[in-house]
C-alpha positions in Angstrom: -5.1 -22.4 8.4 -5.0 -25.2 5.9 -8.5 -24.4 4.7 -7.5 -20.7 4.3 -4.5 -21.8 2.2 -6.6 -24.2 0.2 -9.1 -21.5 -0.7 -6.3 -19.0 -1.4 -4.4 -21.4 -3.7 -7.4 -22.0 -5.9 -6.8 -18.6 -7.3 -3.7 -19.1 -9.5 -3.2 -15.4 -10.0 -3.0 -14.9 -6.2 -0.4 -17.6 -5.9 1.7 -16.0 -8.7 1.2 -12.6 -7.1 2.4 -14.0 -3.7 5.5 -15.6 -5.4 6.3 -12.2 -7.0 5.8 -10.4 -3.8 8.1 -12.8 -1.9 10.7 -12.2 -4.6 10.4 -8.5 -4.2 10.7 -8.8 -0.4 13.8 -11.0 -0.8 15.5 -8.4 -3.1 14.7 -5.7 -0.6 16.0 -7.8 2.4 19.2 -8.8 0.6 19.9 -5.5 -1.3 23.0 -4.8 0.6 24.3 -8.3 -0.2 23.4 -8.2 -3.9 24.7 -4.7 -4.3 27.2 -3.7 -1.6 27.8 -0.1 -1.0 25.6 2.9 -1.4 23.3 3.2 -4.4 24.3 6.8 -4.7 27.9 5.9 -5.4 29.3 6.3 -9.0 29.9 2.8 -10.3 30.9 3.4 -14.0 30.6 5.9 -16.8 27.2 7.7 -17.3 24.6 6.2 -19.6 26.0 2.7 -19.9 23.3 0.5 -21.6 22.0 -2.6 -19.8 24.3 -5.6 -20.0 27.5 -3.6 -20.7 30.5 -3.1 -18.4 28.9 -5.3 -15.8 25.8 -3.1 -15.4 22.9 -5.4 -15.3 20.3 -2.7 -15.9 22.6 0.1 -17.1 23.8 3.2 -15.4 22.2 6.7 -15.0 23.4 10.2 -15.9 25.9 10.1 -13.0 27.2 6.6 -13.5 25.2 5.1 -10.7 24.0 1.4 -11.0 20.3 1.4 -11.9 19.9 -2.2 -10.6 21.4 -1.2 -7.2 19.0 1.8 -7.1 16.0 -0.4 -7.7 17.1 -3.0 -5.1 17.8 -0.4 -2.4 14.8 1.7 -3.4 12.5 -1.3 -2.9 13.1 -1.0 0.8 11.9 2.5 1.0 8.9 2.0 -1.3 7.8 -1.1 0.6 8.4 0.6 4.0 6.4 3.6 3.0 3.6 1.4 1.7 3.4 -0.6 4.9 3.8 2.2 7.4 1.3 4.5 5.7 -1.2 1.6 5.4 -0.9 1.0 9.2 -1.4 4.7 9.9 -4.4 4.8 7.5 -6.0 1.7 9.2 -5.6 3.3 12.6 -7.5 6.4 11.5 -10.1 4.7 9.3 -10.9 1.8 11.6 -11.2 4.1 14.6 -13.5 6.5 12.9 -15.5 3.8 11.1 -16.0 1.8 14.3 -17.2 4.8 16.3 -19.5 5.8 13.5 -21.0 2.4 12.9 -21.4 1.3 16.6 -22.6 4.6 18.2 -24.8 5.7 15.3 -27.1 8.7 15.6 -25.6 12.2 15.3 -22.1 10.8 15.9 -22.5 8.7 12.7 -23.8 11.7 10.8 -20.9 13.9 12.0 -18.2 11.3 11.2 -19.7 10.6 7.7 -19.9 14.3 6.9 -16.3 14.7 7.9 -15.4 11.7 5.8 -17.3 13.1 2.8 -15.5 16.4 3.2 -12.1 14.6 2.8 -13.4 12.7 -0.2 -14.4 15.8 -2.1 -10.7 16.9 -2.2 -8.7 15.2 -4.9 -6.4 12.9 -3.0 -3.2 13.4 -5.1 -3.5 17.2 -5.1 -4.1 17.1 -1.3 -1.1 14.9 -0.8 1.1 17.3 -2.9 -0.2 20.2 -0.8 0.6 18.5 2.5 4.1 17.4 1.5 4.8 20.9 0.2 3.7 22.5 3.5 5.7 20.1 5.7 8.7 19.9 3.4 9.5 16.7 1.6 10.7 14.1 4.1 9.8 10.4 4.5 7.7 11.3 7.5 5.7 14.0 5.7 5.1 11.6 2.7 3.8 8.9 5.1 1.6 11.4 6.9 0.2 12.8 3.6 -0.6 9.3 2.2 -2.3 8.3 5.5 -4.4 11.5 5.6 -5.7 11.2 2.0 -6.3 7.4 2.2 -8.4 6.8 5.3 -12.0 7.7 4.1 -12.6 4.4 2.2 -11.5 2.4 5.2 -13.8 4.3 7.5 -16.7 3.6 5.2 -16.0 -0.1 4.9 -15.6 -0.5 8.7 -18.7 1.6 9.3 -20.8 -0.7 7.1 -19.5 -3.8 8.8 -20.2 -2.4 12.3 -23.7 -1.4 11.2 -24.5 -4.9 10.2 -22.8 -6.5 13.2 -24.0 -4.3 16.1 -27.5 -5.8 16.0 -26.3 -9.5 16.1 -27.1 -11.7 19.0 -23.5 -12.0 20.3 -23.3 -8.2 20.6 -26.6 -8.0 22.4 -25.4 -10.8 24.7 -22.2 -8.9 25.5 -24.3 -5.8 26.3 -26.5 -7.7 28.6 -23.5 -9.1 30.4 -22.5 -5.5 31.1 -19.3 -5.3 29.0 -18.1 -1.8 28.2 -18.6 -0.3 24.7 -14.9 -0.3 24.1 -14.6 -4.0 25.1 -17.5 -4.9 22.8 -16.0 -3.0 19.9 -12.5 -4.4 20.3 -13.2 -8.0 21.4 -16.6 -8.8 19.8 -17.3 -6.8 16.7 -13.9 -5.9 15.3 -12.6 -9.5 15.0 -15.7 -10.3 12.9 -15.1 -7.3 10.7 -11.4 -8.1 9.9 -12.0 -9.9 6.5 -12.7 -6.8 4.4 -10.1 -4.8 6.4 -7.4 -7.3 5.5 -8.3 -7.4 1.9 -8.5 -3.6 1.7 -5.1 -3.2 3.5 -3.3 -5.2 0.8 -4.8 -3.0 -1.9 -3.9 0.1 0.1 -0.3 -0.9 0.2 -0.3 -0.9 -3.6 -2.0 2.5 -3.7 0.5 3.9 -1.2 3.4 2.7 -3.3 1.9 4.4 -6.4 1.3 7.6 -4.5 4.8 7.7 -3.0 6.3 7.1 -6.4 4.2 9.9 -8.0 5.3 12.3 -5.3 9.0 11.3 -5.7 8.6 11.6 -9.5 7.5 15.2 -9.0 10.5 15.9 -6.7 8.4 15.8 -3.5 10.0 12.7 -2.0 12.8 12.6 0.6 15.9 13.8 -1.3 18.1 11.7 0.9 16.5 8.4 0.1 16.6 6.3 -3.1 13.1 5.3 -4.2 11.5 3.9 -7.4 9.7 7.2 -8.0 13.0 9.2 -7.7 14.7 6.9 -10.2 11.9 7.4 -12.8 11.9 11.2 -12.2 15.7 11.4 -12.6 15.4 9.7 -16.0 12.5 11.6 -17.5 14.7 14.3 -19.1 17.0 11.8 -20.8 14.4 9.1 -21.7 15.3 9.3 -25.4 19.0 8.4 -24.9 18.7 6.4 -21.7 15.3 4.7 -21.7 16.4 2.1 -19.1 16.6 4.8 -16.3 12.8 5.1 -16.3 11.6 1.8 -17.8 13.1 -0.6 -15.3 12.0 1.3 -12.1 8.6 1.6 -13.7 8.5 -2.1 -14.3 9.4 -2.7 -10.6 6.4 -0.5 -9.6 4.1 -2.2 -12.0 5.0 -5.7 -11.0 4.8 -5.0 -7.3 1.5 -3.3 -7.5 0.1 -6.0 -9.8 1.3 -8.7 -7.3 -0.3 -6.9 -4.4 -3.6 -6.6 -6.2 -3.5 -10.3 -7.1 -2.8 -11.2 -3.5 -5.7 -9.0 -2.4 -8.0 -10.8 -4.8 -6.8 -14.1 -3.4 -7.4 -12.9 0.2 -10.9 -11.9 -0.8 -11.6 -15.4 -2.1 -10.0 -17.1 0.9 -11.8 -14.9 3.5 -15.1 -14.8 1.6 -15.6 -18.3 0.1 -19.3 -17.7 -0.6 -18.5 -14.6 -2.7 -15.8 -16.6 -4.5 -18.2 -19.4 -5.4 -20.7 -16.9 -6.7 -18.1 -15.3 -8.9 -16.9 -18.7 -10.1 -20.5 -19.7 -10.9 -21.1 -16.5 -12.8 -18.0 -17.1 -14.8 
């Protein structure tokens, strides 16, 4: 564990990203303490600029506190990112593991199925799915998972193809272990490094996708999210720029932090690749 942290901390950007991410998590966890009450409640007059009348980041067209909306919205955005990533990993890892370990016509069938999904523009497909199932938090998570699993399946397949011929796998087969046991206990633990790195980047992508859907009015209308805040301010951006700018900055900072952490995880889990990159630089 100490070696992992040592390799991770060598990447200063990753440490900064982790600090930012911890700050975002803290704001989400203590949103009810920092901003008691509902973020939907009217707090002051409409269009109050930032810093006036006790409004840290101003108020929106209905007099709601923008800062409270960002703090409470961080819970939903982070939750959607995490849950949709877990669902994506379940689909992608399962199909990639089957494809890479079994091989043959099963591999061909799974890859053709994966390529079919990749030919469809992911954002357009997500819009279609949410529109079909009506905009709710469940349909948004489902749509993000459905459009995001193909890259995971490809990465896991590549790892399984390289690992299935290793000596420890052959030894497990000689010992009579079942295929499921070999996949779960022997191959998958050795393929976790790229999956962990990819999952951190997928959380960032999921937050962006959810924000884009909410911006278009396809998010859950009963939940405050960063995308909803940006969308509600787009028609009055000339007179109330803060309604869209501050939620946009929250998305930008969070996604940047997740990408920096993902890069740090890549360096920590793949030290040889990190050394090669450092030598090239």
